[in-house]
C-alpha positions in Angstrom: -113.0 33.3 172.8 -114.4 31.4 175.8 -111.9 29.9 178.2 -111.8 27.7 181.2 -109.0 27.4 183.8 -108.4 24.0 185.2 -105.9 22.9 187.7 -103.5 20.6 186.0 -102.3 18.0 188.6 -101.9 15.0 186.5 -98.2 14.8 185.8 -97.0 18.5 185.8 -97.6 19.7 189.3 -100.0 22.3 190.5 -100.1 24.7 187.8 -102.9 26.7 186.0 -103.3 26.1 182.3 -105.8 28.0 180.2 -107.6 25.7 177.7 -109.2 27.3 174.6 -112.4 25.9 175.7 -114.4 27.1 172.7 -112.1 25.2 170.2 -112.6 21.9 171.9 -116.4 22.2 172.3 -116.8 23.2 168.7 -114.9 20.3 167.7 -117.2 18.0 169.4 -120.4 19.7 168.1 -119.0 20.0 164.6 -119.3 17.3 161.9 -115.6 17.3 161.1 -114.3 14.6 163.2 -117.5 12.6 162.9 -116.5 11.9 159.4 -113.2 10.2 160.4 -113.6 6.4 159.4 -113.5 4.2 162.5 -112.1 0.7 161.4 -113.0 -1.0 164.6 -115.6 -3.9 164.7 -118.9 -2.5 165.9 -119.6 -5.4 168.3 -116.2 -4.7 170.0 -116.6 -0.9 170.4 -116.7 0.2 174.1 -115.8 3.7 173.7 -117.1 6.3 171.0 -114.4 7.6 168.7 -115.5 11.3 169.2 -115.2 10.7 173.1 -111.6 9.4 172.5 -110.4 12.2 170.2 -111.9 14.9 172.4 -110.1 13.6 175.4 -106.8 13.3 173.6 -106.9 16.8 172.0 -107.9 18.4 175.3 -105.4 16.6 177.3 -102.4 17.2 174.9 -103.4 21.0 175.1 -103.1 20.5 178.8 -99.5 19.4 178.5 -100.0 15.6 178.7 -97.0 14.2 176.9 -97.6 10.5 177.1 -100.7 8.1 176.8 -100.8 7.2 180.5 -100.7 11.0 181.3 -103.9 11.4 179.1 -105.6 8.6 181.0 -104.8 10.0 184.4 -105.8 13.6 183.3 -109.2 12.2 182.1 -109.8 10.2 185.2 -109.4 13.5 187.3 -111.7 15.4 185.2 -114.4 12.7 184.5 -117.1 14.9 185.9 -116.3 17.9 183.8 -115.8 15.7 180.7 -119.3 14.2 181.1 -120.8 17.6 180.4 -119.8 17.1 177.0 -119.2 13.6 176.3 -121.4 10.4 176.7 -118.6 8.1 178.0 -120.8 5.0 177.8 -117.7 2.9 178.9 -116.3 5.3 181.3 -112.8 6.8 180.8 -110.7 4.8 178.3 -107.4 3.2 179.2 -104.2 4.5 177.9 -103.9 1.5 175.7 -107.3 2.5 174.2 -106.1 5.9 173.2 -103.0 4.7 171.6 -104.6 1.8 169.8 -107.5 3.7 168.4 -105.1 6.5 167.4 -102.9 3.9 165.6 -105.8 2.7 163.5 -107.4 6.0 162.2 -105.9 7.5 158.9 -103.6 10.5 159.9 -104.1 12.2 156.6 -107.9 12.1 157.1 -107.4 13.4 160.8 -105.2 16.2 159.2 -107.8 17.3 156.9 -110.5 17.3 159.6 -108.2 19.2 161.8 -107.6 21.9 159.1 -111.5 22.1 158.5 -112.1 22.4 162.1 -109.8 25.4 162.4 -111.5 27.2 159.8 -114.6 27.1 161.9 -113.0 28.1 165.2 -110.6 30.9 163.9 -111.6 34.3 162.5 -109.3 35.6 159.7 -109.5 39.0 158.0 -107.7 40.7 155.1 -104.0 41.4 155.9 -103.7 38.7 158.6 -100.3 36.9 158.4 -100.0 33.1 157.8 -96.6 32.0 158.5 -95.6 28.6 157.3 -92.6 26.5 158.6 -91.7 23.0 159.2 -90.6 21.3 162.5 -88.9 17.9 163.2 -90.1 16.1 166.5 -86.7 14.4 167.2 -88.3 12.4 170.1 -90.3 10.3 167.5 -87.1 8.9 165.9 -86.8 5.2 166.4 -84.6 2.3 165.1 -85.2 2.2 161.5 -87.6 5.0 161.5 -87.1 8.7 160.9 -88.5 11.3 163.2 -91.7 13.1 162.1 -91.4 16.3 160.2 -94.6 18.5 160.4 -95.2 21.6 158.3 -97.4 24.1 160.3 -99.4 27.1 159.1 -99.6 29.7 162.0 -102.1 32.6 162.1 -100.9 35.9 163.4 -104.4 37.1 164.4 -105.4 33.9 166.4 -101.8 33.1 167.6 -102.4 29.4 166.8 -101.6 26.7 164.2 -104.4 26.4 161.6 -103.2 23.7 159.5 -100.7 21.0 159.3 -99.1 18.4 156.9 -96.8 15.6 157.9 -93.8 14.6 155.7 -91.4 11.7 156.1 -88.4 14.0 156.4 -87.3 17.8 156.0 -86.3 17.3 152.4 -89.9 16.6 151.4 -91.1 20.0 153.0 -90.9 21.6 149.6 -93.7 19.4 148.2 -95.7 19.4 151.4 -96.3 23.3 151.6 -98.5 23.3 148.3 -100.4 20.5 149.8 -101.0 22.5 153.0 -101.9 25.6 151.1 -104.6 23.5 149.4 -106.2 22.7 152.7 -106.3 26.3 153.9 -108.7 29.3 153.4 -106.3 32.2 153.1 -108.0 34.7 150.8 -106.8 38.2 151.5 -104.0 37.0 153.9 -100.2 37.4 153.5 -98.3 34.2 153.4 -94.8 34.0 154.6 -92.2 31.2 154.0 -88.6 30.7 154.8 -86.0 30.5 152.1 -86.3 26.7 151.7 -90.0 27.0 150.4 -89.2 30.0 148.2 -90.3 27.9 145.2 -92.2 29.1 142.1 -95.0 26.4 142.6 -95.5 27.6 146.2 -96.0 31.2 145.1 -98.2 30.2 142.3 -100.4 28.2 144.8 -100.5 31.2 147.2 -101.6 33.5 144.4 -104.1 31.0 143.2 -105.7 31.1 146.7 -106.2 34.8 146.3 -103.5 35.7 148.9 -100.4 37.7 148.9 -96.8 36.6 149.9 -93.5 37.8 151.4 -90.8 35.0 150.9 -87.3 34.8 152.2 -84.5 35.0 149.6 -81.0 33.3 150.0 -78.4 31.6 147.9 -80.8 28.8 146.6 -81.9 31.4 144.0 -78.5 32.8 143.4 -79.1 35.1 140.5 -82.1 36.8 142.0 -80.5 36.9 145.4 -77.4 38.7 143.9 -79.4 41.2 142.2 -81.4 42.3 145.2 -78.2 42.3 147.4 -76.4 44.5 144.8 -79.5 46.7 144.4 -79.6 47.5 148.1 -76.0 47.7 148.4 -75.9 50.5 145.9 -78.9 52.1 147.6 -77.2 52.0 150.9 -74.0 53.6 149.5 -76.2 56.4 148.1 -77.8 56.9 151.5 -81.3 55.6 150.3 -82.2 58.7 148.4 -84.2 57.0 145.9 -87.7 58.0 146.3 -89.1 54.6 145.1 -87.7 52.8 148.1 -90.2 52.8 151.0 -88.9 52.9 154.6 -90.1 51.8 158.0 -88.4 51.6 161.4 -89.2 49.8 164.6 -87.5 49.7 168.0 -88.3 47.1 170.7 -86.8 47.1 174.2 -86.9 44.2 176.6 -84.9 41.5 178.3 -81.9 43.7 178.6 -81.6 44.4 175.0 -82.5 47.0 172.3 -83.5 45.7 168.9 -83.9 48.1 165.9 -85.2 47.0 162.6 -85.1 49.0 159.4 -87.1 47.8 156.6 -86.8 48.9 152.9 -89.2 48.0 150.2 -88.8 48.9 146.4 -91.3 48.3 143.7 -88.9 49.5 141.2 -88.3 46.2 139.5 -89.0 46.6 135.9 -85.3 46.2 135.2 -85.4 42.7 136.7 -85.8 39.7 134.4 -86.4 37.4 137.2 -89.7 39.2 138.2 -91.3 37.6 135.0 -90.6 34.0 136.6 -92.4 34.8 139.7 -96.2 35.4 139.6 -97.4 38.6 141.0 -94.0 39.8 142.2 -94.3 43.5 143.1 -91.3 44.4 145.1 -88.0 43.5 146.6 -87.1 44.1 150.2 -84.4 44.3 152.8 -84.4 44.3 156.6 -81.5 45.4 158.7 -81.7 44.1 162.2 -79.5 45.6 164.8 -79.3 44.3 168.4 -77.5 45.8 171.3 -77.1 43.9 174.5 -74.8 45.0 177.3 -71.7 46.3 175.4 -72.2 44.1 172.3 -73.9 45.1 169.0 -74.8 42.7 166.2 -76.1 43.6 162.7 -77.9 41.2 160.4 -79.4 41.7 156.8 -82.2 39.7 155.5 -83.6 39.8 151.9 -87.1 39.1 150.7 -89.5 39.7 147.8 -93.3 39.7 147.6 -96.5 40.7 146.1 -97.4 43.4 148.8 -97.0 47.1 147.8 -96.6 48.7 151.1 -93.5 48.6 153.4 -95.7 48.4 156.6 -97.2 45.1 155.1 -93.7 43.8 154.6 -92.5 44.8 158.0 -95.6 43.1 159.6 -95.0 40.0 157.6 -91.4 39.6 158.6 -92.0 40.3 162.2 -95.0 37.9 162.4 -93.1 35.1 160.8 -91.3 34.8 164.0 -94.7 33.6 165.6 -94.5 30.1 164.0 -90.7 29.9 165.0 -91.6 30.9 168.6 -94.4 28.3 168.6 -91.9 25.6 167.6 -89.4 26.9 170.2 -92.2 26.7 172.9 -93.2 23.2 171.8 -89.5 22.1 172.5 -88.6 24.1 175.5 -91.9 24.7 177.4 -93.8 21.7 176.4 -90.8 19.3 175.9 -92.2 18.0 172.5 -88.7 16.6 171.5 -88.7 14.5 174.6 -92.0 12.8 174.0 -91.7 9.2 173.2 -95.2 8.7 171.9 -94.0 7.5 168.6 -95.3 4.1 167.7 -97.2 3.8 164.3 -99.7 6.2 163.3 -100.6 7.2 166.9 -97.4 9.5 166.9 -98.7 11.5 164.0 -102.1 12.0 165.6 -100.4 13.2 168.9 -98.2 15.7 167.1 -101.2 17.1 165.2 -102.9 17.8 168.6 -99.7 19.3 170.1 -99.8 22.1 167.5 -102.7 23.5 169.4 -100.7 24.3 172.5 
């Protein structure tokens, strides 16, 4: 992927930040964002919509957190921007960015965003697509709840490839199938947390010709208890059952040693619950042991899925951390929760762009 380094001196100090240059230029050249309806009156239009959107997306990637920072960023890079944009009215003001983003349809923007990601990302069989939601607390206002966005993150590209906005976290369950409808995930392995381990979600994944590994907790009590008891018996017996596949990883760094032991069994004919979950092929457990200084912690997590190999299961669980790490980075590194860009529809557009950081 082509990239360009530009010195970001707008509001974040003299630091170098790498733009995914090819992504932004392809956005300009593609037809995806051209299809967004511009409700402005033709005789009053001074700045082209595609110019405004290109600047907003690129500036937000470069860590601009507020509209005035986007204006300043663009002014300092006008010569570079004119290589790709017409800018008939010069550099738009901060009020123009906010006003225009407040009148375009966020749902239409989200759909175009996802179609755009299909063009600029390369996905192959076995890639992990991790789905998780994030609440942008800085968007909360009097009488308004904060934005909650469900993201789909791709392991091979290390970036968000699709997003859907919900009114609150409780609506995330219905948002995930909607997001899946927008994605091209044939041959991929989709992961979700326990909240989104839902029959409709699994059915949607299989319908899209993908596999899945989903977390299992008490919200599916009977199935969860059966899996826990199965592996409890297996552990007490020393995991001598040949139908249980095993895989182990050890990672060292940051003053700690993390060992993960993965177990995957396709011996599930005895389970009545398997008939309720389409294409369910195995039940799984990972034991995570972390040693740091003189302390040791042990944690067990349970899953089930449609994959058949323990290595695929291990990769899926490990890569699911990618979307969680991205959300952490947005909060800690990019201070997304501190952003006050929260008026009207504009706050939704801004947070879609922030997912590319």
